[in-house]
BAFI-3210 file (N, C-alpha, C; in Angstrom, 3 decimals, decimal comma, padded with zeros to 6 digits):
// residues 212
n [1|2|3|4|5|6|7|8|9|10|11|12|13|14|15|16|17|18|19|20|21|22|23|24|25|26|27|28|29|30|31|32|33|34|35|36|37|38|39|40|41|42|43|44|45|46|47|48|49|50|51|52|53|54|55|56|57|58|59|60|61|62|63|64|65|66|67|68|69|70|71|72|73|74|75|76|77|78|79|80|81|82|83|84|85|86|87|88|89|90|91|92|93|94|95|96|97|98|99|100|101|102|103|104|105|106|107|108|109|110|111|112|113|114|115|116|117|118|119|120|121|122|123|124|125|126|127|128|129|130|131|132|133|134|135|136|137|138|139|140|141|142|143|144|145|146|147|148|149|150|151|152|153|154|155|156|157|158|159|160|161|162|163|164|165|166|167|168|169|170|171|172|173|174|175|176|177|178|179|180|181|182|183|184|185|186|187|188|189|190|191|192|193|194|195|196|197|198|199|200|201|202|203|204|205|206|207|208|209|210|211|212]
n.u [111,189|110,300|112,524|113,349|112,025|113,973|115,206|116,061|116,648|116,663|117,448|118,089|117,768|118,356|116,463|114,098|114,724|115,029|112,440|110,968|112,058|111,149|108,396|108,134|108,971|106,997|104,775|105,343|106,694|109,331|112,090|114,687|117,120|118,961|120,358|120,601|120,609|122,029|123,192|123,012|124,729|126,032|123,851|123,101|125,393|125,273|122,975|123,830|125,392|123,613|120,719|118,067|114,588|112,938|113,377|113,265|112,839|113,702|112,803|114,437|117,652|119,587|121,836|122,130|121,448|119,163|115,981|114,755|116,824|118,033|116,028|115,920|118,501|118,422|116,438|117,680|119,671|118,306|116,551|113,394|111,476|110,083|108,814|109,000|108,120|107,920|104,899|104,674|104,344|102,022|103,423|106,033|105,541|104,527|106,797|108,632|107,359|107,381|110,075|110,457|109,776|107,732|105,805|104,383|104,402|103,195|104,855|103,100|101,172|098,925|099,555|098,203|097,972|100,653|101,460|099,885|101,044|103,737|103,403|102,340|104,528|106,425|105,206|105,553|103,797|101,993|101,340|099,890|099,689|096,612|096,473|098,399|097,329|095,132|096,318|097,327|094,945|093,754|095,557|095,044|092,361|089,886|089,304|086,665|083,989|082,358|079,473|079,317|077,564|077,231|079,819|080,033|078,089|079,223|081,605|080,637|079,113|081,093|082,570|081,353|078,768|075,205|072,631|070,471|071,771|073,598|071,801|070,729|073,020|073,426|071,152|068,946|066,335|066,216|065,761|066,809|069,515|070,124|069,782|071,911|074,096|073,516|073,935|076,674|077,691|076,860|078,329|081,002|080,889|080,457|082,910|084,470|085,046|083,428|081,452|080,281|079,698|079,481|081,956|083,669|083,139|084,189|086,936|087,584|087,145|089,032|091,412|091,468|092,050|090,004|088,907|090,251]
n.v [-041,055|-044,442|-047,218|-049,711|-053,000|-055,668|-058,664|-062,149|-064,666|-067,980|-070,589|-073,393|-073,275|-071,273|-070,138|-070,249|-068,584|-066,127|-065,812|-065,594|-063,231|-061,415|-061,676|-060,712|-058,047|-057,162|-057,365|-055,890|-053,630|-051,545|-053,418|-054,671|-056,769|-058,601|-060,986|-063,599|-066,855|-070,230|-070,867|-071,355|-070,503|-068,305|-066,640|-066,097|-064,780|-062,519|-061,334|-060,687|-058,513|-056,721|-056,627|-058,806|-058,484|-060,534|-063,930|-065,973|-069,285|-072,319|-075,742|-077,904|-077,624|-078,960|-079,467|-081,502|-081,142|-081,128|-079,684|-078,679|-078,017|-076,031|-074,099|-073,543|-072,506|-070,086|-068,735|-068,570|-066,827|-064,524|-064,027|-063,553|-066,197|-067,408|-070,158|-071,105|-073,384|-076,633|-078,538|-080,189|-083,005|-083,006|-083,398|-082,464|-079,766|-078,911|-079,396|-077,534|-075,138|-075,447|-075,258|-072,613|-071,157|-068,637|-068,918|-070,838|-071,311|-072,771|-073,384|-073,315|-071,546|-068,781|-065,273|-063,522|-064,974|-065,424|-062,770|-062,155|-063,876|-063,070|-060,446|-061,000|-062,320|-060,246|-058,726|-060,251|-062,335|-065,481|-067,596|-069,367|-070,680|-071,505|-074,190|-075,439|-074,984|-076,618|-079,157|-079,234|-079,116|-081,542|-083,260|-082,784|-083,254|-085,678|-088,700|-088,792|-090,820|-091,577|-092,777|-094,753|-093,549|-091,025|-090,000|-090,011|-088,114|-085,875|-085,550|-085,066|-082,742|-081,033|-080,792|-078,879|-079,196|-078,632|-079,286|-080,526|-081,542|-083,264|-085,095|-086,195|-087,443|-089,364|-090,789|-090,331|-088,624|-085,001|-084,220|-086,359|-086,231|-083,790|-084,524|-086,319|-084,541|-082,985|-084,848|-085,270|-082,745|-082,722|-084,845|-083,991|-081,694|-082,719|-083,863|-081,716|-080,091|-077,935|-077,547|-075,094|-073,829|-074,256|-073,859|-074,471|-077,172|-078,010|-077,368|-079,067|-081,572|-081,411|-081,205|-083,700|-085,177|-085,957|-084,469|-082,473]
n.w [-143,808|-143,992|-143,786|-146,281|-146,045|-144,816|-146,203|-146,101|-148,427|-148,565|-150,344|-152,406|-155,131|-157,828|-159,663|-158,228|-156,084|-157,438|-158,418|-156,044|-155,015|-156,933|-156,543|-153,921|-154,248|-155,997|-154,343|-152,015|-152,765|-152,260|-151,471|-149,470|-150,203|-148,294|-148,327|-150,717|-151,507|-151,238|-148,807|-145,403|-143,365|-144,560|-144,898|-142,256|-141,423|-143,068|-142,079|-139,576|-140,063|-141,256|-139,864|-140,615|-141,405|-142,024|-142,641|-145,341|-145,798|-147,362|-146,964|-147,791|-148,352|-149,617|-148,183|-146,470|-143,853|-141,080|-141,593|-139,374|-137,646|-139,206|-139,185|-136,424|-136,027|-137,446|-136,007|-133,531|-134,238|-134,318|-136,402|-137,771|-138,974|-141,959|-143,429|-146,745|-148,839|-150,454|-150,038|-146,938|-144,659|-141,878|-139,491|-140,004|-140,565|-138,072|-136,543|-137,562|-136,876|-134,140|-133,750|-133,944|-136,225|-137,666|-139,555|-142,302|-145,672|-148,585|-151,710|-153,735|-153,064|-153,601|-154,468|-152,691|-150,325|-149,739|-149,297|-147,033|-145,144|-145,104|-144,186|-141,662|-140,492|-140,438|-138,537|-136,352|-135,954|-136,006|-138,851|-141,664|-145,019|-146,750|-147,641|-146,092|-143,563|-143,811|-143,822|-141,218|-139,831|-140,541|-139,367|-136,725|-136,352|-135,548|-137,409|-139,802|-140,273|-143,080|-144,795|-147,824|-149,654|-148,531|-148,765|-151,544|-152,221|-150,988|-152,461|-155,077|-154,648|-153,647|-155,916|-157,362|-158,271|-158,283|-155,805|-157,096|-159,363|-158,158|-157,093|-159,454|-160,522|-158,592|-158,724|-157,101|-155,214|-154,997|-152,337|-150,939|-151,645|-150,471|-147,825|-147,474|-147,647|-145,452|-143,409|-143,738|-143,004|-140,328|-139,202|-139,530|-138,008|-135,440|-135,135|-134,738|-136,883|-138,361|-141,288|-142,811|-145,196|-148,796|-149,914|-147,801|-147,577|-150,011|-149,620|-147,503|-148,683|-150,726|-149,227|-148,124|-150,269|-151,913|-153,952|-156,643]
ca.u [110,742|110,636|113,454|112,806|112,100|115,135|114,878|116,968|115,998|117,588|116,909|119,201|117,439|118,430|115,225|113,119|115,123|114,706|110,983|110,524|112,457|110,227|107,082|108,206|109,017|105,679|103,782|105,698|107,342|110,766|112,581|116,142|117,500|120,230|121,047|119,852|121,521|121,725|123,972|122,455|125,788|126,232|122,662|123,191|126,475|124,780|122,005|124,577|125,863|122,408|119,665|116,929|113,249|112,278|114,175|112,442|113,656|113,239|113,106|115,516|118,707|120,573|123,060|122,138|121,066|117,746|115,320|114,432|118,033|118,199|115,057|116,342|119,704|118,001|115,723|118,688|120,411|117,436|115,836|112,035|111,533|108,899|109,122|108,334|108,658|106,912|104,054|105,206|103,293|101,699|104,454|107,146|105,073|104,486|108,168|109,227|106,739|107,880|111,472|110,475|109,284|106,471|104,803|104,717|103,660|103,598|105,285|101,953|100,203|098,779|100,226|097,528|098,313|102,055|101,496|099,339|101,990|104,904|102,979|102,232|105,887|107,021|104,558|105,827|102,608|101,973|100,454|100,171|098,807|095,406|096,708|099,134|096,357|094,315|097,094|097,348|093,589|093,554|096,386|094,500|090,958|089,633|088,785|085,212|083,559|081,185|079,006|079,689|076,679|077,545|081,057|079,730|077,389|080,188|082,528|079,904|078,758|082,337|083,075|080,681|077,412|074,087|071,969|069,693|072,705|074,093|070,723|070,656|074,189|073,301|069,917|068,043|065,599|066,973|065,650|067,738|070,863|070,255|069,915|073,281|074,975|073,210|074,618|078,113|077,951|076,659|079,438|082,211|080,682|080,693|084,352|085,166|085,362|082,158|081,474|079,076|079,437|079,911|083,401|084,341|083,031|085,177|088,292|087,779|087,275|090,328|092,490|091,471|092,403|088,807|088,755|091,485]
ca.v [-042,150|-045,747|-047,990|-050,907|-054,218|-056,482|-060,080|-063,216|-065,748|-069,111|-071,665|-073,874|-073,167|-069,863|-069,670|-070,056|-067,371|-064,961|-065,679|-065,093|-061,824|-060,657|-061,667|-059,806|-056,672|-056,849|-057,284|-054,925|-052,441|-051,442|-054,530|-054,722|-058,178|-058,692|-062,191|-064,551|-067,930|-071,541|-071,127|-070,860|-069,790|-067,006|-065,828|-065,647|-063,794|-061,292|-060,723|-060,130|-057,194|-055,898|-057,520|-059,024|-058,454|-061,808|-064,923|-066,927|-070,501|-073,570|-076,849|-078,753|-076,800|-079,834|-079,450|-082,673|-080,793|-081,166|-078,379|-078,211|-077,349|-074,794|-073,145|-073,161|-071,669|-068,745|-068,135|-068,245|-065,657|-063,354|-063,810|-064,088|-067,183|-067,843|-071,266|-071,122|-074,647|-077,574|-079,048|-081,278|-083,580|-082,211|-083,525|-081,574|-078,386|-078,659|-079,377|-076,245|-074,104|-075,650|-074,813|-071,160|-070,475|-067,934|-069,281|-071,826|-071,083|-073,673|-072,662|-073,241|-070,577|-067,561|-064,083|-062,907|-065,735|-065,121|-061,432|-062,235|-064,551|-062,191|-059,345|-061,535|-062,565|-058,939|-058,236|-061,184|-063,158|-066,795|-067,692|-070,400|-070,637|-072,310|-075,623|-075,902|-075,010|-077,810|-080,315|-079,203|-079,426|-082,978|-083,938|-082,588|-083,634|-087,112|-089,144|-088,773|-092,000|-091,348|-093,916|-094,643|-092,587|-089,700|-089,543|-089,733|-086,827|-084,834|-085,350|-084,436|-081,382|-080,268|-080,589|-077,720|-079,497|-078,243|-080,423|-081,230|-082,302|-084,359|-086,089|-086,899|-088,320|-090,464|-091,513|-090,172|-087,367|-083,883|-084,219|-087,375|-085,677|-082,771|-085,226|-086,827|-083,405|-082,620|-085,826|-084,978|-081,572|-083,085|-085,695|-083,174|-080,782|-083,481|-084,127|-080,461|-079,398|-077,531|-077,190|-074,267|-073,382|-075,163|-073,663|-075,229|-078,587|-078,227|-077,350|-080,284|-082,675|-081,242|-081,511|-085,142|-085,826|-086,474|-083,685|-081,751]
ca.w [-144,677|-143,431|-144,611|-146,919|-145,250|-145,168|-146,341|-146,508|-149,172|-148,460|-151,180|-153,233|-156,550|-158,241|-160,288|-157,153|-155,356|-158,266|-158,473|-154,744|-154,923|-157,779|-155,893|-152,769|-154,755|-156,533|-153,271|-150,971|-153,308|-151,994|-150,654|-149,325|-150,170|-147,574|-148,803|-151,530|-151,845|-150,658|-147,597|-144,147|-142,641|-145,203|-144,622|-140,864|-141,376|-143,699|-141,171|-138,443|-140,496|-141,459|-139,367|-141,511|-140,812|-142,326|-143,362|-146,079|-145,779|-147,969|-146,054|-148,295|-148,948|-150,232|-147,377|-145,604|-142,486|-140,761|-141,708|-138,022|-137,160|-139,973|-138,638|-135,074|-136,124|-137,851|-134,877|-132,519|-134,732|-134,232|-137,663|-137,885|-140,058|-142,697|-144,322|-148,051|-149,327|-150,936|-148,966|-146,129|-143,833|-140,704|-138,464|-140,341|-140,380|-136,630|-136,029|-137,942|-136,050|-132,777|-133,729|-133,876|-137,427|-137,432|-140,542|-143,328|-146,909|-149,658|-152,908|-154,637|-152,536|-154,410|-153,945|-151,549|-149,124|-149,441|-148,709|-145,674|-144,255|-144,960|-143,318|-140,305|-139,992|-140,138|-137,314|-135,273|-135,735|-136,639|-140,014|-142,667|-146,181|-146,513|-147,822|-144,912|-142,469|-144,013|-143,375|-139,759|-139,375|-140,702|-138,375|-135,389|-136,276|-135,631|-138,700|-139,921|-141,020|-143,912|-145,576|-149,237|-150,312|-147,991|-149,393|-152,949|-152,265|-150,628|-153,583|-156,181|-154,235|-153,558|-157,278|-157,934|-158,727|-157,430|-155,164|-158,122|-160,201|-157,319|-157,022|-160,745|-160,642|-157,639|-158,983|-155,960|-155,209|-154,412|-150,871|-150,432|-151,796|-149,431|-146,551|-147,399|-147,333|-144,065|-142,553|-143,833|-142,160|-138,926|-138,757|-139,398|-136,889|-134,204|-135,062|-134,476|-138,134|-138,974|-142,710|-142,892|-146,563|-149,862|-150,072|-146,743|-147,949|-151,072|-149,061|-146,725|-149,636|-151,399|-148,288|-147,906|-151,523|-152,579|-155,180|-156,961]
c.u [111,212|111,582|112,752|112,962|113,241|114,784|116,117|116,133|116,993|116,960|118,027|118,906|117,421|117,136|114,147|113,441|114,741|113,197|110,435|110,864|111,515|108,844|107,071|108,195|107,654|104,637|104,053|106,285|108,835|111,202|114,103|116,545|118,902|121,046|120,085|120,820|121,175|122,350|123,340|123,492|126,011|125,049|122,716|124,282|126,023|123,811|122,683|125,083|124,701|121,206|118,449|115,618|112,515|113,237|113,227|113,289|112,963|113,638|114,316|116,542|119,774|121,877|123,144|121,737|119,562|117,134|114,930|115,629|118,262|117,257|115,519|117,565|119,346|117,298|116,710|119,496|119,554|116,662|114,416|111,946|110,151|109,340|108,319|108,903|107,538|106,098|104,733|104,064|103,115|102,769|105,623|106,751|105,082|105,887|108,850|108,659|107,213|109,322|111,588|110,047|107,939|105,392|105,320|103,793|104,126|103,973|104,164|100,954|100,124|099,393|099,535|097,836|099,769|102,166|100,988|100,362|103,265|104,574|102,887|103,615|106,570|106,447|104,797|104,675|102,709|101,010|100,845|099,285|097,663|095,667|097,476|098,200|095,468|095,017|097,114|095,992|093,333|094,366|095,732|093,075|090,799|089,045|087,266|084,805|082,264|080,766|079,408|078,850|076,928|078,813|080,838|079,047|078,346|081,105|081,834|079,574|079,998|082,915|082,367|079,266|076,375|073,489|071,160|070,598|073,297|073,060|070,631|071,815|074,055|072,049|068,947|067,291|066,466|066,902|066,602|069,180|071,125|070,453|071,327|074,247|074,754|073,923|076,126|078,465|077,856|077,836|080,723|082,083|080,941|082,175|085,160|085,571|084,058|082,344|080,202|078,705|079,902|081,414|084,168|084,258|084,054|086,590|088,579|087,976|088,611|091,472|092,580|091,799|091,222|088,510|090,059|091,246]
c.v [-043,485|-046,491|-049,195|-052,102|-055,098|-057,971|-060,926|-064,209|-066,894|-070,311|-072,099|-073,826|-071,695|-069,331|-069,403|-068,788|-066,116|-064,722|-065,128|-063,613|-060,947|-060,572|-060,701|-058,347|-056,247|-056,639|-056,144|-053,625|-052,477|-052,529|-054,505|-056,185|-058,292|-059,889|-063,022|-065,631|-069,204|-071,791|-070,510|-070,032|-068,403|-066,073|-065,261|-064,585|-062,463|-060,568|-060,145|-058,731|-056,217|-056,753|-057,582|-058,972|-059,773|-062,698|-065,911|-068,164|-071,658|-074,718|-077,661|-077,898|-077,644|-079,891|-080,632|-082,396|-080,892|-079,775|-077,808|-077,466|-076,036|-073,705|-072,623|-072,247|-070,234|-068,019|-067,707|-067,015|-064,396|-063,045|-064,370|-064,972|-067,464|-068,953|-071,094|-072,321|-075,483|-078,062|-080,211|-081,888|-082,741|-082,243|-082,579|-080,114|-078,031|-078,548|-078,051|-075,110|-074,217|-075,179|-073,298|-070,425|-069,827|-068,334|-070,291|-071,582|-072,098|-072,846|-072,547|-072,165|-069,343|-066,355|-063,487|-063,648|-065,514|-063,760|-061,451|-062,823|-063,731|-061,046|-059,802|-061,768|-061,258|-058,347|-059,161|-062,112|-064,474|-066,793|-068,899|-070,140|-071,625|-073,807|-076,212|-075,982|-076,243|-079,069|-080,382|-079,579|-080,922|-083,763|-083,902|-083,105|-085,145|-087,472|-089,147|-089,940|-091,697|-092,649|-093,702|-093,588|-091,166|-089,142|-089,213|-088,378|-085,680|-084,511|-084,635|-082,981|-080,494|-079,967|-079,451|-077,961|-078,950|-079,493|-081,222|-082,087|-083,477|-085,477|-086,888|-087,868|-089,557|-091,302|-091,465|-088,852|-086,261|-083,847|-085,243|-086,878|-084,625|-083,410|-085,790|-085,706|-082,951|-083,559|-085,591|-083,816|-081,932|-083,904|-084,888|-082,201|-081,492|-083,774|-082,853|-079,696|-079,000|-077,094|-076,403|-073,904|-074,433|-075,059|-074,455|-076,731|-078,913|-078,300|-078,614|-081,482|-082,613|-081,645|-083,002|-085,915|-086,391|-085,743|-082,937|-080,254]
c.w [-144,110|-144,372|-145,217|-145,986|-145,758|-145,150|-146,600|-147,304|-149,243|-149,155|-152,115|-154,731|-156,973|-158,847|-159,244|-156,375|-156,138|-158,312|-157,161|-154,580|-155,746|-157,141|-154,710|-153,214|-155,288|-155,454|-152,294|-151,504|-153,051|-151,016|-150,648|-149,154|-149,574|-148,044|-149,637|-151,975|-151,107|-149,286|-146,357|-143,391|-143,231|-144,936|-143,208|-140,720|-141,968|-142,776|-139,938|-138,776|-140,669|-141,082|-140,288|-140,735|-141,013|-143,105|-144,020|-146,342|-146,475|-147,045|-146,497|-149,027|-149,635|-149,465|-146,414|-144,169|-142,306|-140,935|-140,352|-137,436|-137,896|-139,458|-137,286|-135,100|-136,511|-136,705|-133,800|-132,923|-134,746|-135,491|-137,582|-139,134|-140,631|-143,637|-145,609|-148,784|-149,923|-149,748|-148,256|-145,334|-142,566|-139,640|-138,733|-140,156|-138,897|-136,052|-136,347|-137,097|-134,602|-132,639|-133,767|-135,123|-137,124|-138,427|-141,534|-144,517|-147,939|-150,886|-153,936|-154,213|-153,436|-153,710|-152,724|-150,253|-148,737|-148,768|-147,273|-144,706|-144,056|-144,006|-141,867|-139,700|-139,612|-138,854|-136,124|-134,960|-136,500|-137,824|-140,858|-143,875|-145,953|-146,649|-146,645|-143,706|-142,572|-143,547|-141,854|-139,185|-139,448|-139,687|-137,000|-135,245|-136,329|-136,982|-138,666|-140,814|-141,758|-144,573|-147,033|-149,948|-149,815|-148,632|-150,862|-153,086|-151,966|-151,799|-154,738|-155,860|-154,176|-154,933|-157,999|-158,408|-157,750|-156,793|-156,186|-159,004|-159,436|-157,273|-158,318|-160,900|-159,746|-157,868|-157,824|-156,104|-154,606|-152,889|-150,245|-150,518|-150,722|-148,064|-146,384|-147,014|-145,892|-143,093|-142,550|-142,912|-140,676|-138,399|-138,587|-138,226|-135,566|-134,013|-134,841|-135,713|-138,822|-140,423|-143,002|-144,327|-147,563|-150,075|-149,025|-147,005|-149,035|-150,496|-148,267|-147,647|-150,365|-150,480|-147,990|-149,178|-152,280|-153,876|-155,414|-156,904]
res [m|a|r|a|r|r|f|l|i|i|d|d|h|p|l|v|r|d|a|l|a|m|r|l|t|g|l|l|g|d|v|d|l|v|y|s|g|p|s|l|a|d|a|i|a|a|s|a|r|r|p|a|d|c|a|i|l|d|l|d|l|g|d|g|r|s|p|i|l|n|t|a|d|l|v|e|a|g|c|p|v|l|i|v|s|a|l|a|d|g|a|m|v|k|a|c|l|s|a|g|a|l|g|y|v|s|k|q|a|p|n|d|e|l|l|d|c|v|t|a|t|l|a|g|e|m|s|t|s|r|d|v|a|g|i|l|c|l|e|e|s|p|a|v|a|l|s|e|r|e|q|q|a|m|v|l|y|a|s|g|l|t|i|d|s|v|a|r|r|m|g|v|k|p|t|s|a|q|e|y|i|k|r|v|r|a|k|y|s|r|a|g|t|p|l|r|t|k|t|e|i|y|r|q|a|r|d|e|g|l|v|s]
***
């Protein structure tokens, strides 16, 4: 029988640690929690005694140390690192991944995304939750200049309206509304971010702060 996967949970908020432990148990079943607490040094010491398969790390431990250094210390100690933290800007996400973290999951991510990223980390693979991937995409993609009407059509369409409803809101014919969306897709495609489906348009608009 395979042993339970061993985890470190390093976060300075007890309620968050308990919630993460419950989520891991619910998703994976039998989990061996080697360490749960706010101290990076104690976590590394615990893993030295019983090597962890995955270290779940919050960026801000309230210890005054750089999260990049905390990540690097865990990696140097032989712990596969998955950042589970509040959303950060693209530069911080990239810095953590460059420091050796295998993945980054926002604390707002649903269970299926957390499970995917934990599974990837256990397999030694890179991963991020969708919202983090969106931030990285925006950091890497050139800005797309939309006209006022194109952006209006994108926002309305991304909000869940049909083309006919978008046209009514904009006071134009459905063919005109469809043309605006076609232009939006073409501009993003030229910028290296193809938006093939309505869902992808919604995600792009959400990641840019145009819709909630």
